[in-house]
Structure formats: structure tokens, C-alpha cells
LOTOR-146431 format. One line per 5 residues: their letters; for each residue x, y negated, z negated of N, C-alpha, C. Coordinates in Angstrom, 1 decimal, padded with zeros to 4 digits. Each point is the difference from the previous one (the first is absolute). Layout:
<pts>
A = X:Y:Z:X:Y:Z:X:Y:Z  ... .
</pts>
This chain:
<pts>
MRLCS = -075.5:-040.6:-020.2:000.7:000.0:001.2:-000.8:000.6:001.4  -000.1:-000.3:000.9:-000.7:000.4:001.3:000.9:001.0:000.6  -000.5:001.3:000.1:000.5:001.0:000.4:-000.5:001.2:001.1  -000.3:-001.0:001.4:-000.6:000.7:000.9:001.0:001.0:000.8  001.3:-000.6:000.1:001.0:000.8:000.5:001.2:000.3:-000.6 .
LLFVP = 000.3:001.1:-000.6:001.0:000.5:-000.5:001.1:000.8:000.8  001.0:-000.3:000.2:001.4:000.5:000.8:000.7:000.8:-000.8  000.4:001.2:000.6:000.8:000.7:-000.5:001.6:-000.2:000.5  001.2:000.1:-000.7:001.2:-000.3:000.1:000.6:001.2:-000.6  000.9:000.6:000.6:000.8:001.3:-000.3:000.9:-000.7:-001.5 .
GHRAD = 000.1:000.5:-000.8:000.4:-000.7:-001.4:002.1:000.6:000.4  000.2:000.5:000.7:001.4:000.2:000.1:000.7:-000.9:001.4  -000.7:-000.9:000.6:000.4:-000.7:001.0:-000.3:-001.7:-000.3  000.9:-000.4:-000.8:-000.4:-001.2:-000.9:000.2:-001.2:001.5  000.7:000.7:001.2:000.0:-000.9:000.9:-001.2:-000.5:000.8 .
RFDKA = -001.6:001.0:-000.7:-000.8:-000.7:000.7:-001.0:-000.6:-000.6  000.7:-000.1:-001.5:-001.2:-000.5:-000.6:-000.3:-001.4:000.2  000.8:-000.9:000.4:-000.2:-001.3:000.3:-000.8:000.0:001.1  000.1:000.8:000.9:-000.5:000.4:001.7:-001.8:000.2:-000.7  000.3:000.8:-000.9:-001.7:000.3:-000.2:-000.5:-000.7:-000.6 .
LAAGP = 000.4:-001.3:-000.7:-000.9:-000.8:-000.9:-000.3:-001.4:001.5  001.3:000.2:000.7:-000.5:-001.0:001.5:-001.1:000.3:000.7  -000.4:001.6:000.1:-000.9:000.4:000.8:-001.3:-000.9:-000.4  -000.3:-000.3:-001.4:-001.3:-000.8:-000.1:-001.0:000.8:-000.9  000.5:001.0:-000.6:-001.1:001.0:-000.7:-000.5:-001.0:-001.0 .
DAVIV = -000.8:000.3:-000.8:-000.3:-000.7:-001.2:000.4:001.0:-001.2  000.8:000.8:000.1:000.9:000.6:-000.7:001.0:001.1:000.6  001.4:000.0:-000.9:000.6:000.9:000.9:000.1:001.0:-001.2  000.2:001.3:000.5:000.1:001.4:-001.1:001.3:000.5:000.1  001.1:-000.2:-000.5:001.0:000.9:000.0:000.0:001.1:-000.5 .
DLEDA = 000.2:001.1:000.6:-000.5:001.2:-000.3:001.7:001.1:-000.2  -000.4:-000.1:-001.3:001.2:001.2:-000.8:-000.5:001.4:000.1  -001.3:000.3:000.4:-000.4:001.2:000.1:000.2:001.2:001.5  -000.8:-000.3:000.5:000.0:000.9:001.1:000.9:-000.4:001.0  000.4:-001.2:000.2:000.9:-000.6:001.2:001.2:000.6:-000.5 .
VAPAD = 000.1:000.0:-001.0:001.7:000.5:-000.4:000.4:001.2:-000.6  001.0:000.5:000.9:000.4:001.7:-000.8:000.5:000.0:-001.2  -000.2:000.9:-000.6:000.5:000.3:-001.6:001.5:-000.5:000.0  000.7:000.5:000.9:001.6:-000.4:-000.1:-000.1:-001.4:-000.4  -000.7:-000.7:000.7:000.1:-001.5:000.6:-000.6:-001.0:-001.5 .
KPAAR = -000.6:000.8:-000.7:-001.3:-001.1:-000.6:000.9:-000.5:-001.4  001.1:000.3:-000.4:000.4:-000.9:-000.9:000.9:-001.3:000.6  000.7:000.3:001.1:000.4:-001.0:000.8:-001.1:-001.2:000.4  -001.1:001.0:000.4:-000.8:-001.2:000.7:-000.8:-000.8:-001.4  -000.3:000.6:-001.3:-000.4:-000.6:-001.2:001.1:-001.4:-000.1 .
EALRA = 001.2:000.4:000.1:001.1:-001.2:-000.3:-000.3:-000.8:000.6  000.1:000.3:001.7:-000.1:-001.3:000.9:-001.1:-000.8:000.0  -001.1:000.5:-000.3:-001.0:-000.7:-000.3:000.1:-001.0:-001.3  000.5:000.9:-000.8:-000.1:-001.2:-001.4:001.3:-001.1:000.6  000.7:000.2:000.6:000.9:-001.3:000.4:-000.9:-000.9:000.7 .
WLAPQ = -000.7:000.5:000.6:-000.8:-000.7:001.1:-001.0:-001.1:-000.6  -000.6:000.8:-000.9:-001.3:-000.6:-000.9:000.1:-001.5:-000.3  -000.9:-000.8:000.4:000.1:-001.5:-000.5:-001.3:-000.3:-000.2  -000.3:-001.1:-000.9:-001.5:-000.3:-000.3:-000.5:-000.8:001.1  000.8:-000.8:001.0:-000.5:-000.6:001.2:-000.2:000.9:001.0 .
RPVIV = 000.0:001.0:000.0:-000.3:001.0:000.7:-000.7:001.3:-000.3  -001.2:-000.3:-000.9:-000.4:001.3:-000.5:-000.5:000.8:000.6  000.1:001.1:000.1:-000.6:001.6:000.7:-000.8:001.0:-001.0  -000.6:000.9:000.6:-000.5:000.9:-000.9:001.1:001.2:000.1  000.2:000.9:-001.0:001.0:001.0:000.4:-000.7:001.8:-000.7 .
RINAA = 000.2:000.7:001.2:-000.8:001.2:000.2:001.4:000.9:-001.0  -000.6:000.3:-001.4:001.0:000.9:-000.3:-000.3:001.5:000.2  000.8:000.7:-000.9:000.0:001.5:000.7:-001.2:000.6:-001.4  -000.5:001.0:000.3:-001.2:-000.1:-000.6:000.4:000.8:-001.7  -000.5:-000.2:-000.8:-000.1:000.7:-001.2:000.1:001.9:000.2 .
GTPWF = 001.2:000.2:-001.1:000.4:001.5:000.3:001.1:000.4:000.6  000.5:-001.3:001.1:000.9:000.1:000.8:001.4:-000.2:-000.7  001.1:000.3:000.3:001.4:-000.4:-000.7:000.2:-001.4:000.1  -001.0:-000.9:000.9:000.3:-001.2:000.1:-000.7:-000.9:-000.6  -001.0:000.4:-000.6:-000.9:-000.9:-000.6:000.5:-001.0:-001.0 .
DDDLA = 000.7:000.8:-001.0:000.4:-001.1:-001.4:000.9:-000.9:000.7  000.9:000.4:001.0:000.7:-001.3:000.2:-000.6:-001.0:000.8  -001.2:000.2:000.8:-000.5:-000.8:000.8:-000.7:-001.0:-000.7  -000.4:000.7:-001.5:-000.8:-001.1:-000.6:000.5:-001.2:-000.5  001.7:000.4:000.0:000.6:-001.3:-000.2:-000.3:-001.2:000.7 .
LCGHP = -000.5:000.5:001.4:000.1:-001.5:000.7:-001.2:-000.4:-000.2  -001.0:000.3:-000.8:-001.8:-000.3:-000.1:000.3:-001.5:-000.6  000.9:-000.2:-001.0:-000.2:-001.1:-000.3:001.1:-001.4:000.6  000.4:000.3:001.2:000.9:-000.8:000.5:-000.8:-000.9:000.7  000.4:-001.5:-000.2:-000.9:-001.0:000.3:-000.3:-000.3:001.5 .
GVAAV = 000.8:000.9:001.1:000.0:000.2:001.1:-001.4:000.9:000.7  -000.5:000.6:-001.0:-001.2:001.2:000.0:-000.8:-000.6:-000.5  -001.1:-000.3:001.3:-001.4:-000.5:-000.4:-000.7:001.0:-000.5  000.1:001.3:000.8:-000.9:001.5:-000.5:000.6:000.9:000.0  -000.3:000.9:-000.4:000.6:001.4:000.1:-001.4:001.1:000.7 .
MLPKA = 000.5:000.5:001.1:-001.0:001.0:000.5:000.4:001.5:-000.6  -000.9:000.5:-000.7:000.1:001.3:-000.4:-000.4:001.3:000.7  001.0:000.5:000.8:-000.5:001.2:000.5:-000.5:001.2:-000.6  -000.6:000.8:000.4:-000.6:001.1:-000.3:-000.7:-000.2:-001.4  -000.4:-001.1:-000.3:-001.1:-000.5:-001.0:-001.0:001.1:-000.5 .
ERADT = 000.4:000.5:-001.2:-001.1:001.2:-000.4:-000.3:-000.5:-001.4  000.6:-000.7:-000.8:-000.5:-000.2:-001.4:000.3:-001.3:-000.6  -001.4:-000.8:-000.4:000.0:-001.2:-000.4:001.3:-000.2:-001.0  000.6:000.7:-000.8:001.0:-000.5:-000.9:001.6:000.2:000.7  -000.1:000.2:001.2:001.1:-000.3:000.8:000.0:-001.0:000.3 .
VGQLR = -001.1:-000.9:000.1:000.1:-001.7:000.4:000.1:-000.6:-001.1  -000.2:000.6:-001.5:000.5:-000.8:-001.0:001.6:000.2:-000.3  000.4:001.2:000.7:001.8:000.1:000.2:000.6:-001.3:000.9  -000.8:-000.3:000.8:000.5:-001.1:000.8:000.0:-001.5:-000.4  -001.2:000.1:-000.8:-000.1:-001.5:-000.7:000.8:000.0:-000.9 .
QAGGL = 000.5:001.0:-001.2:000.7:000.0:-001.2:001.4:-000.6:000.7  000.0:000.7:001.3:001.7:-000.5:000.6:000.1:-001.4:000.5  -001.1:-000.7:000.2:-000.1:-001.4:000.1:-000.9:000.2:001.5  -000.7:000.5:000.5:-000.6:-000.2:001.4:-001.1:-000.6:-000.5  000.0:-001.4:000.7:-001.3:-000.7:-000.2:-001.2:000.7:000.8 .
AVLPL = 000.2:000.0:001.1:-001.0:000.5:001.0:000.5:001.8:000.3  -001.3:000.8:000.1:000.3:001.3:000.4:-000.9:000.0:001.2  000.2:001.0:001.0:-000.7:000.4:001.3:000.2:001.5:-000.2  -001.0:000.5:-000.3:000.0:001.8:-000.1:-000.3:000.4:001.3  001.1:000.6:000.5:-000.8:001.1:001.4:-000.8:001.2:-000.4 .
IESAA = -001.0:000.0:000.6:-000.9:001.4:-000.1:000.1:001.0:000.6  000.8:001.0:000.2:000.6:000.8:000.8:-000.1:001.8:000.0  -000.8:000.0:-001.1:-000.5:001.5:-000.5:-001.1:000.2:-000.6  -000.4:001.2:000.0:-001.5:000.4:-000.6:000.3:-000.5:-001.3  001.0:000.4:-000.8:000.1:-000.5:-001.3:-000.2:-001.3:-000.4 .
GFAAL = 000.7:-000.9:000.8:-000.1:-001.5:000.1:-001.3:-000.5:000.5  -000.8:000.9:000.8:-001.5:-000.4:000.1:-000.9:000.1:-001.1  000.6:001.3:-000.8:-001.0:000.2:-001.0:000.2:-000.6:-001.2  000.8:-000.9:000.1:000.3:-000.9:-001.0:-000.2:-001.2:000.8  -000.5:-000.3:000.8:-000.1:-001.3:000.6:-000.7:-001.1:-001.1 .
DAIAR = -001.0:000.0:-000.7:-000.7:-001.0:-000.6:001.1:-000.2:-001.0  000.5:000.8:-001.1:000.9:-000.5:-000.9:001.4:-000.6:000.6  000.7:000.3:001.0:000.9:-001.0:000.6:-000.2:-001.2:000.3  -001.2:000.3:000.6:-000.9:-001.8:000.2:000.1:-000.7:-001.1  -000.2:000.5:-000.8:-000.6:-001.0:-001.2:001.2:000.0:-000.8 .
APGVQ = 001.1:000.4:000.2:001.4:-000.2:-000.8:000.3:-001.2:-000.2  000.7:-000.5:-001.2:000.5:-001.4:000.1:001.0:-000.2:000.7  000.1:-001.0:001.2:001.0:-000.4:001.0:-000.4:000.5:001.4  -000.6:000.7:000.3:-000.4:000.3:001.2:-000.8:-001.0:000.9  000.6:-000.8:000.9:-000.2:-001.0:000.9:-001.0:000.5:001.0 .
ALAFG = 000.3:001.5:000.7:-000.6:000.5:000.9:000.4:001.1:000.3  -001.0:001.0:000.4:000.2:001.2:000.4:000.5:000.2:001.8  001.0:001.2:000.0:000.5:000.1:001.7:-000.9:001.4:000.0  000.0:000.0:001.3:-000.4:001.6:000.6:001.1:000.8:000.7  001.0:000.6:-000.7:000.5:000.9:001.1:-000.3:001.1:000.4 .
SIDFQ = -000.7:-000.3:001.3:-001.0:001.0:000.4:000.8:001.4:000.9  001.3:-000.6:000.5:000.8:001.2:000.7:000.3:000.9:-001.2  000.9:-000.3:-001.0:000.0:000.7:-001.2:-001.4:000.9:-000.5  -001.0:-001.0:-000.1:-001.1:000.6:-000.6:-000.6:001.5:000.9  000.0:-000.3:001.5:-000.3:001.1:000.5:001.0:001.2:000.2 .
VDLGM = 001.2:-000.4:-000.4:000.7:001.3:-000.2:-000.3:000.6:-001.2  -000.5:-000.8:-001.1:000.1:001.0:-001.1:-001.4:000.5:-000.3  -000.9:-000.6:000.7:-001.4:000.7:000.1:000.2:001.1:001.4  000.6:000.2:000.6:000.1:001.3:000.8:-000.7:-000.8:001.2  -000.3:-001.1:000.5:-000.8:-000.5:000.8:000.7:-000.2:001.6 .
RDALE = -000.6:000.5:001.1:000.5:000.0:001.3:-000.5:-001.1:000.8  000.9:-000.8:000.3:000.1:-001.2:001.1:-001.9:-000.6:-000.6  000.3:-000.3:-001.1:-001.2:-000.5:-000.4:-000.5:-001.7:000.6  -001.1:-000.3:000.6:-000.6:-001.1:000.4:-000.8:-001.1:-000.9  -000.4:-000.4:000.6:-001.1:-001.0:-000.9:-000.9:000.7:-000.8 .
DELLY = -000.7:001.0:000.4:-001.4:000.7:-000.5:000.8:000.5:-001.3  001.2:000.9:000.3:000.5:000.8:-001.2:000.8:-000.6:-001.0  000.1:-001.5:000.0:001.0:-000.8:-001.0:-001.2:-001.1:-000.3  -001.0:000.1:000.4:-001.1:-000.8:000.0:-000.2:-000.1:-001.9  -000.4:001.1:-000.5:-000.5:000.1:-001.6:001.0:-000.8:-000.7 .
FRQRI = 001.1:000.5:000.2:001.3:-000.3:-000.7:000.1:-001.5:-000.1  -000.1:-000.6:001.3:000.4:-001.4:000.2:-001.2:-000.9:-000.9  -001.2:000.5:000.2:-001.0:-000.5:-000.7:000.1:-000.5:-001.6  000.5:001.4:-000.5:000.2:000.2:-001.5:000.8:-001.2:-000.3  001.1:000.2:000.5:001.4:-001.1:-000.2:-000.9:-001.3:-000.2 .
VLASR = -000.4:-000.3:001.1:-000.6:-001.3:000.0:-001.2:-000.3:-001.3  -001.2:000.8:000.0:-000.5:000.1:-001.3:000.6:-000.1:-001.4  001.6:001.0:000.2:000.3:-000.4:-001.5:000.5:-001.1:000.0  000.7:-000.4:000.5:000.5:-001.4:000.2:-000.8:-001.1:-000.4  -001.0:000.0:000.4:-000.9:-001.1:000.1:-000.8:000.3:-001.7 .
LANIG = -000.1:001.0:-000.4:-000.4:000.5:-001.3:000.6:-000.7:-001.0  001.6:000.2:000.6:001.1:-000.4:-001.2:000.2:-001.3:000.0  -000.4:-000.7:000.9:000.1:-001.3:000.3:001.4:-000.6:000.3  000.3:000.6:000.9:001.6:000.1:000.5:-000.3:-000.7:001.6  001.2:-000.2:000.5:000.3:-000.6:001.3:-000.5:001.5:001.2 .
APIDG = -000.7:-000.6:001.1:-000.3:001.0:000.8:001.2:001.1:000.1  -000.4:000.9:000.5:001.2:001.0:000.4:000.7:000.2:001.2  001.1:000.4:-000.2:000.8:-000.2:001.5:-000.1:001.8:000.8  -000.1:-000.6:001.3:-000.3:001.4:000.6:001.2:000.3:000.4  000.2:001.5:000.4:001.0:001.0:000.4:000.7:-000.6:001.0 .
VSTAI = 001.3:000.5:000.9:000.7:-000.5:001.0:-000.8:000.7:001.0  000.1:-001.0:001.3:-000.3:000.7:001.1:001.6:000.2:000.8  000.0:001.3:000.7:001.4:000.6:000.4:-000.2:-000.8:001.4  -001.0:-000.2:000.8:000.0:-000.3:001.2:001.1:-001.7:-000.1  001.0:000.1:000.4:000.9:-001.3:000.2:-000.3:-000.8:001.1 .
DDAAV = -000.1:000.5:001.4:-000.1:-000.4:001.2:-001.5:-000.2:000.6  -001.1:000.7:-001.0:-001.5:000.0:000.9:-000.5:-001.0:-001.1  -000.3:-001.1:000.8:-000.7:-001.0:-000.5:-001.7:000.2:-000.4  -000.5:000.8:000.6:-001.4:000.2:000.1:-000.1:001.1:-001.3  000.7:000.8:-000.2:-000.1:001.0:-001.2:000.5:-000.7:-001.1 .
LDADV = 001.1:-001.0:-000.1:-000.1:-000.9:-001.3:-001.1:-000.8:-000.3  -000.9:-000.4:001.3:-000.7:-001.1:-000.2:-001.2:000.9:-000.7  -000.1:001.2:000.5:-001.5:000.6:-000.4:000.6:000.6:-001.4  001.1:000.3:-000.4:000.2:000.3:-001.5:-000.2:-001.3:-001.1  000.1:-000.9:000.7:000.1:-001.4:-001.0:-001.5:-000.1:-000.1 .
QRARR = -000.7:000.0:001.6:-001.3:-000.2:-000.4:-000.9:000.8:-001.1  000.4:001.3:000.2:-000.8:001.0:-000.8:000.3:-000.4:-001.4  001.2:-000.3:-000.2:000.4:-000.1:-001.5:-000.9:-001.2:-000.6  000.1:-001.5:001.1:-000.6:-001.0:-000.5:-001.6:000.2:-000.3  -000.5:001.0:000.6:-001.5:000.0:000.0:-000.4:001.0:-001.2 .
LGFGG = 001.0:001.0:-000.6:000.1:000.3:-001.3:000.3:-000.4:-001.1  000.4:-001.5:000.2:000.2:-000.8:-001.1:001.8:000.3:-000.6  000.6:000.6:000.8:001.4:-000.3:-000.1:000.4:-001.6:000.1  001.1:-000.3:-001.1:000.3:-001.4:000.7:001.1:-000.5:000.5  000.8:001.4:000.4:001.5:-000.2:000.9:000.3:001.5:000.0 .
KLCIH = 001.3:000.2:000.7:000.6:001.2:000.8:001.3:000.0:-000.1  000.5:001.2:-000.2:001.6:000.1:000.0:000.7:000.1:001.4  000.8:-000.4:000.2:000.6:-000.4:001.5:001.3:000.8:-000.1  000.5:000.8:001.1:001.1:000.8:-000.2:001.2:-000.6:001.1  -000.5:-001.3:000.6:000.6:-000.7:001.2:-000.1:-001.3:000.2 .
PRQVA = 000.7:-000.7:-000.3:-000.3:-001.7:000.3:-000.7:-000.4:001.3  -000.1:000.9:000.9:-001.2:-000.1:001.4:-001.2:-000.1:-000.5  -000.1:000.9:-001.2:-001.7:000.1:-000.5:-000.4:-001.1:-000.7  000.9:-000.9:-000.6:-000.4:-001.0:-000.9:-001.0:-000.9:000.4  000.2:-000.6:001.1:-000.9:-001.1:000.6:-001.5:000.5:000.4 .
AVNTG = -000.3:001.1:000.6:-001.1:000.7:000.1:-000.6:000.4:-001.3  000.8:000.1:-001.0:-000.8:000.4:-001.3:-000.3:-001.6:-000.5  000.5:-000.6:000.1:-000.2:-001.4:-000.6:-001.4:-000.6:000.8  000.4:000.0:001.2:-001.5:-000.1:000.9:-001.0:000.5:000.0  000.0:001.4:-000.6:-001.2:000.8:-000.1:-000.8:-000.1:-001.4 .
FAPSE = 000.9:-000.2:-000.8:-000.3:-000.5:-001.4:-000.7:-001.3:-000.4  000.5:-001.0:001.2:-000.4:-001.3:-000.4:-001.5:-000.5:000.7  -001.0:-000.3:-000.6:-001.2:-000.6:000.9:000.1:-000.3:001.3  -000.8:000.3:000.9:000.0:-000.2:001.2:-000.5:-001.3:000.5  000.1:-000.7:001.0:-000.6:-001.6:000.1:-001.4:000.3:000.2 .
AERRW = -000.6:000.9:000.3:-001.4:000.1:000.3:-000.2:000.3:-001.4  000.4:000.4:-001.2:-000.5:000.2:-001.1:000.0:-001.3:-000.6  001.2:-000.5:000.1:000.1:-001.2:-000.9:-001.2:-000.7:000.5  -000.1:-000.6:001.4:-001.1:-001.1:000.4:-001.5:000.8:-000.3  000.0:001.3:-000.3:-001.5:000.5:-000.6:000.2:-000.6:-001.5 .
ARRIV = 001.1:000.0:-001.0:-000.1:-000.2:-001.2:-000.3:-001.3:-000.4  000.5:-000.8:001.1:000.2:-001.8:000.1:-001.6:-000.1:000.0  -000.6:000.5:001.2:-001.4:-000.1:000.1:-000.9:000.6:-001.1  000.1:000.9:-000.6:-000.5:000.3:-001.3:-000.6:-000.8:-001.0  001.6:-000.4:-000.4:000.4:-001.1:-001.1:-000.8:-001.2:000.3 .
AAVQA = 000.1:-000.5:001.3:-000.6:-001.3:000.0:-001.4:000.0:000.1  -000.5:000.9:000.5:-001.5:000.1:000.0:-000.6:000.3:-001.5  000.6:000.8:-000.8:-000.2:-000.1:-001.4:000.1:-000.9:-000.6  001.0:-000.9:000.3:000.1:-001.6:-000.8:-000.9:-000.8:000.4  -000.2:000.2:001.5:-001.1:-001.0:000.7:-001.5:000.1:-000.6 .
SGGAA = 000.1:001.4:-000.6:-001.7:000.6:-000.3:-000.3:-000.5:-001.5  000.8:-000.9:-000.8:-000.1:-000.1:-001.2:-000.9:001.1:-000.9  000.6:001.1:000.1:-000.9:001.2:-000.5:-001.0:000.3:000.3  -000.4:-000.4:001.2:-001.4:001.0:001.1:000.5:000.9:000.5  -000.8:001.0:000.3:000.2:001.2:001.0:000.6:-000.6:001.0 .
VAVDG = 001.2:000.5:000.5:000.1:-000.1:001.5:000.6:001.1:000.9  -000.1:-000.1:001.2:000.0:001.1:000.9:001.4:-000.7:001.1  001.0:001.0:000.2:000.9:-000.2:001.0:000.3:001.1:000.8  000.4:-000.5:001.6:-000.4:000.9:000.8:-001.3:000.8:000.1  -001.0:-000.4:-000.5:-001.3:000.9:-000.2:000.0:000.9:-000.9 .
KMVDL = 000.9:000.1:-001.2:000.0:000.7:-001.1:000.2:-001.0:-001.2  -001.1:000.6:-000.8:000.0:-000.7:-001.4:001.3:-000.1:-000.6  000.3:-000.7:-000.9:001.3:-000.1:-000.8:-000.5:-000.1:-001.3  000.6:001.0:-000.9:-000.1:000.3:-001.2:001.1:000.0:-000.6  000.4:000.3:-001.6:001.2:-000.4:-000.4:000.7:001.4:000.1 .
PVLKR = -000.1:000.9:000.2:001.2:001.1:000.6:000.5:-000.5:001.4  -000.8:-000.6:000.8:000.5:-000.5:001.2:000.9:-001.2:-000.2  -000.4:-001.2:-000.6:000.7:-000.9:-000.4:001.3:000.3:-000.9  000.2:000.8:-000.5:001.1:001.0:-001.0:000.8:000.2:000.9  -000.3:000.7:001.2:001.1:000.6:000.8:000.4:-001.2:000.9 .
AEAIL = -000.8:-000.9:000.2:000.5:-001.3:001.1:001.2:-000.6:-000.9  -000.5:-000.3:-001.2:001.0:-000.8:-001.1:001.3:001.2:-000.1  -000.1:001.0:-000.1:001.2:001.0:000.1:000.8:-000.3:001.0  -000.3:000.2:001.5:000.5:-000.4:001.1:000.6:-001.2:000.0  -000.5:-001.3:-000.2:000.6:-001.0:000.0:001.0:-000.3:-001.0 .
REAG = -000.1:001.0:-001.1:001.5:000.2:-001.2:001.0:000.5:000.8  -000.2:001.1:000.8:000.7:001.0:000.5:000.8:-001.2:001.1  -000.5:-000.2:000.4:000.3:-001.3:001.7:000.9:-001.1:-000.9  000.0:000.0:-001.2:000.7:-001.1:-000.8:-000.2:-001.3:000.3 .
</pts>
């Protein structure tokens, strides 16, 4: 499953579920956790259960392990309308195992705390994990960071990318951008995530979806470059070749082929 744009929709707003799907994200995340007040969680769960259907699969963010709602949320994991389960406050690999036992086919653990980061490698390697996601805002709160920017979070983002690659799972998903109407800020966030090796980004508003999809897709210039590289290598018959004054070796060819695969 291609996961570049993942759009949150509040779990207690069933009237918005279809609208979220229509916004064009790669996946919709129905949120039973942060977006739903404690008193509304049981009703939101039941409304979601009634709406779920195989022909419109969604990701469900359940409540964290240890909360009063976790056990009841587990019952949704095996529903045929649930494509994946997002596990908030992921801190233990065995919690991923609980979701799998409950029927969750794919799990997206959210790394949102120091404890989750310390268990990063074990969580990434847990059976059923499709990709990691970085809960960057909650993570900053847990670590006592204040207004952390790119430099302060760089190490943590790089480690999440590395753990994902070593576990041979999908590229990780970057956290949300709180800027809804600032296109420049969102674009900068997307480009940073892409440079670091993230494969997608969490979205909190439908207006962010198109920019995230565009930002993670190969640009026309990248596609042209990749086609020139592949064509030059094919025409060379195995001999050394240069494109745009630069030698083309195997890593360059692999990068070009990857761009063309991403472009479909």
C-alpha cells in the first residue's frame, strides 16, 4: 500500500468519514484517540463499527495500551474494513503482538515518547509492522523540548528512518504539520521529510493532502533525469557512460530506477 498522505478524521464525526476519503489521501485514519473526548469514546467506537465496510478500507488509530479503552478498541482490529491499525504511544513490541492476535493485519506504531524511541528497533522488527510513524509533537512534549525545529529533531528522524530500513519495512511516516494555510511551511516540512528518507506524512486537514501528495511524488525534472539515466545505460551496452557530465555507476542507476517506480 502506497502511504504518502494519511489524513486524520475525528472518530466521533461519522459525517466526515466519506468526505475524508473523497479528499484524495492515500489513506484515511479514523482517530479514536486524541480527537475524541473520553466521554465520547464508546459512542465513537460503535459509530465507526457501524460505518466500516471492506469496500472503503481505512486505518484506525486506537487508544493506547493501558488506557480504559484499549481492550474494547482491540475488537475492531479484525474488522474487514480496517486496512491497518495505528498504535499510539507505541513503547513495546509485545503490544504490536496483541494487535496481531486481535486480527490486525498491519500495524503502524506511532513513536511518541522516549520509551518508544528506546524500543525503536524492537518495535520496527515486530511481526505485522508495516511502517513506523513519528508522533513529533507528543514526542517533543515527552522529552521536554520547547519549539523544537529541524536541527533538534534531526537525530530522532534519522534513527527512525534507519530502524525502518534495517527492519526491512516501509519508509516511515513523518508527523503532522500544524500549518494548515501556510503552503510554504508545509512544503518545507514535506521536502525535509523526503530528503531524510520518510515515505509519507500525517495530515490534519484535507487542504494538506494535495501538497503532500505532490511533494512526495517525483518531480518532472527528476523523472526526465531518471529516463535519461536509464536510456543511457541501456544504450551503452554495459560500457561506462556519463550523463550531464557525470559518470553513471550502479547506485545512480538504482536511484533512477527507483524514481521511475515511484512515478508509476
